N, C-alpha and C positions, 0 to 999 in steps of 0.2 A: 177697172175692168169689171164687168157686171158677173155678178155670181150668179152660177147655174145650179139648180136644187136638181138633180138626177135621181131619175124615179124605180130604174132595172137593176141597178148595182145591189150586189151584196156585198156591204161594208163591213157586217160584224166579223168575217172570219179574219179580214185585212186589221181590224180593229185589235182583235184578239191576239193575234200574231204581232204585232207591234209592241203590245206590252211585254208579251212573254220574249221578245228579242232583247229589249231593253232589260227585263228581269233575268235574263240567261247570262247578260254581259256583267250587271251588277253583281250576281249570286257568284260566278265565275272570280270576280275580281277581289271581293271578301274573303272568298275559301283563300286567295292566292295570299292574302296580307294575313288571317286569321292561323294560317297552318305555318307561315313564315315566324311569326312569334312563338308560335309553338315548339318550334325546332329549335329558336334560338334560348328559349327558357330550358328546353331539355338538355341542350349542349353546357348550358350555364348552371345547370341545378336548380333553377327557381325554382319558384311557386307560379302558378297559372299556367302552365304546359296543358293541363287538362280542358280548363276553361277554354282555351284557344282552340282547341283541337276539337271540342264540342263547338264550336262555332264554326268551324270552317268544315265539320258534316255537314250540319243544316245548310250551310251556304250551298256547299259542292252538290248536296241533294237538291238543292231550288234550282240549283243550275240544270242538274239533270233535267228534273222534270221540265224545266221549261224549255230545254233541247226538244225533248220527246212529244211537247205541245207543239210547238213549231211544226214540227215535222208532219203530225197528226192535223195539223189545219189545212198545211201546203196539199196534204193528201185529197183533204175534204174538197178543196179549191178544186183541183186537178179532177178529182173521179166526179164530180158535178158539173165540170167545165164552165165554170164561171170564167169566161174568157175577158170579163173586164180587168183580171189580174193577169200582168205582165209574164208572169211565169208560166200560169197554164197557158195562157195563149201562144207564147213561143213553143213549148214544148209537147203539147195535147192537141189532139182534133178530132173531130165528131167519128172517123172511121178509126182510131187507134183503139186497138184489143187491150182490153182490160188486164190481160197479162203483161203489157208492157207499159203500164203505169208508173211500175216501179223504175222500170228502163227510164222513163221519162222524166222521173225525180232526179235521179242524179246524173243525167247528162248534162244540167247546168251547172255552173261554178257553185251557185249559193245551195241546192241541193247536195252537191258533193262535199262541201265544206261542214255540212249538216251531219252527213253521213259521217265524216272523219270526226266531228264532233261528239255523235253517239256512241261511236266505238271507244272514244276516251272516256264517257262516262262509265260505260260497262266496265272497263279496266279500272277506271278509277273505285267505283264500287267495290270489285274483288281485292282490291289493294286495301280498303277501309275496313273489309273483311279477315284480311288474311296478312296483313303485312307487318303487325303487331307494334313494336318499336320504331318502324320503319315507314309506318303509315306517315305522321306529319313531312319529314323532308320527302318524301315522292311524291303525295298530294300536293304541296307546293309547288314543285315543278309542274305538275300535269294542270294543276288549275292555272298557272300561269301561263301555259300554252293552250289553255282554253281561251283564255281572255283573250291572246291574241285573236284566234279564231274568230271568237263571238264578235270582235270588232269588224270582222270580215261582212258580216251580214247586217252591220247597224243600218247603213243607209242614211247617215246624218249628213248635215252640210254645216261649214262654221265660216265665220268671216265674210267679209266683203266679195272676196273673192270666190266662195262657195266651196272650200276646200271638202274634197267628201271623203266620209269614213265609212266604209264598207258598202256592200250593195245589197239593199233590201229586198226579200226574195217575194215578198207579199206589196209591193209597190202596183198602182194601177196603171193601163194601158195608157189614158189618158194623161198621165205624170210624165211618163216617157216620152211619147208622139203628140206633137202640136197638129192633129185632122181635125178638118171640119167637121168629119163625123160627131164629134165632141161639140160640135154645137148645139146639138139637138139633145133635150133632156132624157129624151127616151130614147136612147142610140140602143142598139143591140149589136153586139159583134157576134156574127153566125158561125164563127169557125175558127180553129187555132190553125198556128202553121205546122204543128204535130212533129213527130220522130222521123227523123234520118232514116230511110229504108233499109240502111246497112245495119243499124243500130237495133231492129226489130228482129232481134235474134234471143235464143235462149241465152247466149252467154253473156248478152247484156245485163240480164236480169243477176245472173250468180259468179259472174268475174269482176265488176266494179265493188261489190261489198265485200267479197275475201280479198281483193287487193289493199282496198281501204282499211279492213280488219288488219293485215300485215304493215301497213303505213301507222296506222296509230299504235299498234302492240311495240313497235320500237321506240315509244315514249317511255317504255317502263324500265328497258334496261339503261335508257339515257338516265332517267329519273335516278336511278340508283346508283350510276355513277355519282351524278352530283351529291346525292345525299352522302355516297362513301368521302367524298372529299370535304363537303361541307362540315360533318362532322369528325373527321378525321379516323374514322374508322375503316381503314384500308383492307383489312383481309375478311372482315364480318361480312362485307357488303357481295362477298363471291358467291357465297353459298344460295341465297336468295335470289340473285339477279340470273344466273344460269338456267332454271327452268322457264324461267320468263325470256331469256335469248333464246332457247330451244324452240319455244313454243312461235316466237316471233319470226324467228327463221325458215321455220317451218311453214309458217301461214303467208309469210310474205313469197316465199319461193312456191307455193303452190299456187298464189295467185300470179304470179309471173307465168307458171307453165300455163295456165288457164289460157292467160292472155296468148300465149304463143300458138294452144291449140287453135283458138279463134282466129288468130292470123291465117293458119294454113285453111282453116274450113271455108271463113265465111267474107274475110276482107280482102284474100287476094293479094296480101303482101308479101307473099313467096316466105315467109317463115320468120322466125324472131329476129335474125340481124337484119332482115329486111326493110324493117320497123323503122321508123323516125327518131329523130332524139330524143325524144321524151319519153319514148318506150325502154328507148337504149339506158335513161337515167333511171329508171325504176329498177334496173338490175344493180346499180354500184352499190344504195346502199345493203342490198343483201350480201354483195359481196364481201363487202365491209363487217357485216356483222357475224357470217359465218366465219371470218378471221377473229372478230373478237371473242366467239364461241371456242376457237381451238385457244386462243390465250388464255383466256377463264378457266378452261380447262388446264391448262399449266399453272396458272398462279393457284388455283385452289389447291393442287398436288404439290407442287411443288415451292412456290413461293417467288419463283420466277414473273417476270413480265405483266408485274401488275400495272406498272404505267402503261404499258400499250393495249392492255386490257381496258381501264381508263379512256385512253384515246379512242380506240375502236367502236366501245360503247356509244360514246359520245359523237364520235363523226358519223355513225350511222344516223341518228335523228338529224344531225345539220345537215346532211346530205338528201335526207327527205324534205325538209325544209327547203333546200336549194333546189330539188327535184319539182318542188312545188313553184316556185320562184319562176323557175324556166316555163313550167307549163301553161301559169296563169297570169304572166306578165305582160304577153305579147310578144317579147322578145324572139320567140320562134315563130312567129305569125308567117314571115319568109321561107323557114325551110322545115317545118313542120305542118301536116295535115292533120296531126291529132292532138294538135295544144287547143287550148281556150283562147279566145280572143281579148285584148285587155279591156279591162272593166275599170279603169283608172284606179285599180288596188296596187300599183308597184310601189310606189312607195312605202304603203303598210307591210308589204311584200318582202321590201330589204330592211326595214326594222324588226321583223318578225326572225328575219334570219342572224341580222346582226347583232340582237339581241343574246340569243341562244350561242352564237359562235364566241362573242367577247366573254360570255358567261363562263364557258367550257374551259377557253383560253386562260381565265385569270385565275379560276380555282386551280386549273392543272397547275401551272406557273408558281401560283401560292403555297401549294402543297406539297411540291416538289420534293422537297429536303424531307418530309415527314412520310415520304412514302416507301415503304418498307423495300429493300434490294439486297438478296444472297449477294457477299463480296464474292463467292467465287464464280467464275462463267461456267454456263452451261457446258457440259462435255459434247463433241461432237458425236459420240454415240449412244448418247440418251434421248429419249422421244420428245421430249420439251424443245430440244434444239431444232429436231427436223420438225414438228408442229409450227415451231416460231419463223422458221424460213418457208412453210406454207403457206403461214398467214402473209408475210410480206408479200408471196407470190400473188396472191389477191388484192393486196392494195395495189401493187403495180399494175394489175389488170384494170382496178377501177379508176385510177390514174389516168391511164392511157382513154378510157371511154369517155371519163368527164373533160378531160383537155378539147379532145375533138367536139365534143357535142357542144360546149361554152364556145367555140370560135365567134358566135353570133353575140355573146355578152362582152367579148374582148372587143371584138368591133366597136360593140355600141360604147364601151367606155373610153376604147381610144378618140373614137368620134368626137365625144363630148370636152376633150380636151384639145384636140386638134382635129378639126374638120377635114383639114385636106390629108390626114394619114392613108395610107393604102393598107384597105381593109385584109384582113386573113381568108385564104379562101379554104373553103371545104373541101374533101376529097373529094372526087367525081364518082369514084365509084365506091361508094359508102360499106357495102356489104364486102368488097375485098379487102378494103382498108383496114376493118375491124378482123376480120378472119384471118388477115397475115399475121396480125400478132395473139389474138385469142386462143385460137386454136393449139397454138404450142404450147401456150399457158396453161389450158386446160389437159393437155397431155400430162406435162410435168406435174400439175398438181395430182392427178389422177396416179402417177407411177409413186408420187412422193407420200399419197395416203394410204397405198398398198405397201408401200415399205418400211412405213412410221410404226405401222401397227404391232410388229415384230420387236420393237425397242422397248424399254421398261424407262420409267422416269427413276431419273439418278442413277442409273443402274451401269456401272461401268466394267465390274468383276466378270470374268468370264464371256465377256460381249463374243468377241470374235470366236471362240469355239462354239458357241450355244448359236450363235447367227448362221455359221458355216453348217454347220450339223444339220439343224432344224429348219432355220427362214428359208434357206438357199431352197432346199426341196420344195418347199410350199411354193415360192415363187416361181420357180421352174413350172411345175406342176401348172400352175395358173398363165403363166406365158404361153404354154402349150395348149393351152385348153382355148385361152381367149384367141389365139391366133386361127384354131379349126371357127371357133364360131364366127371370128372374125372373114373367113373366106365364103362360111355358108350364108354370113347376113350382106356380103360384098354382092353375091350372087340375086340374092333374094329382093335386095332394093337396089339393088343396080349402083351401086356407089362406083365411079371411074376416078375422081382423083385420089392418088396415092397418099396425099395429105390426110383424107378423110379417112383412109383405109388406118392409118397410124393410130387417128383418135378413137376409131372404133377399137382398136385394139386395145388402147389404151384404158379406155373405159372399162371394157370387160375384163380387163386384166385388174383393174382398179375393184372393180366388183368381186 
């Protein structure tokens, strides 16, 4: 085939970007290996722990510089509207306002992967600065996560069957589509496809960065949980992990609330629970993380529920990766209007999920006997007992959402083994299906939260008299005030269903 020398292409940004993508991947991989050996030497008391840690710091820093450089290169291509690049052609157009360039950047899969990686770089830098003895094990985990994410944008092909590894965000249009236009060495693409009109909204500018910071931040509690199991420091990890878990729960919760507000205002979805499976799955890790925050408080104050805290902190991140698989593998293409299309990354996403799921299970099983657990069971009159019950209720909520959302996954797995199997059917009325269960879970959580704050950790003496004398008065006044406010709210916002009246009362009662 005749080689064509194109004259109007701006190839330097792409060449710089390709180099930085490879450098970022190698940097993350070397950081993972270096921090791994640093941790092993730290555990065994061997020399070389500091040397390996310094190599890890330099490598992770190199990875961070590469990620920022890739993003800067992509922004340069998009701002200058170099449509010979596929990402610019697909997401930018001549009439797109400058204020939506950021929105266009993270509209695509590659841009959102880079946003996720960017937040990991920032969080990793904070841990290098503040984590002290926990730096090596936590950064080993975060660097491994970054290695997987960096592989998602490699865009390399191997073997005679052209096995694809990642999707390069700086590939040229002529390398993606074979059009007669490209037979002309002086071709020019005059305009791009642009940004979907529904996404040209200020929510698209502020919501994804907040939500992805929430997603990214869950790796820190996960990394601390892995570090605690890895080093057999089952109590000392609880103090540093709690502020991170609270930060992650706050940011992820804020991102979900912003998405809900966007749904009401701009997208005509009718509210959060009217959203499709992709959006529902973003709530699941948050619910598990909130359960983990509660068990972490219990573990820190009483020594109970350390195993549960390990499980919830690890499961939070695993569910983030699972929701990423649902979003990006194309498996929800027929049931979700909000999922990305399949880009050939399905097997990489499965490896990503499988690696951290197996790592979590293996460590938890291998260390289960060394995890301390008080011999005496929690008293039913103690705060830790009811906080644990509340955490289980949140986990039950997560299981219900995950089961329904994962129906397409079950069907795909079943069809792989038996093409003639009858697929499971999703609920016809998704909103009613979720509300039927989740509404009463919310009521129960609100009541339990209000009730448990009057209890004490490990406190049984004089519980009944103290509770009846003081707590019942407070709870009774709260119940009456909540009822009055509910009646006002019922008329003000026109609540008709009695179930929603109960939900409103329980929420106000909890507050």
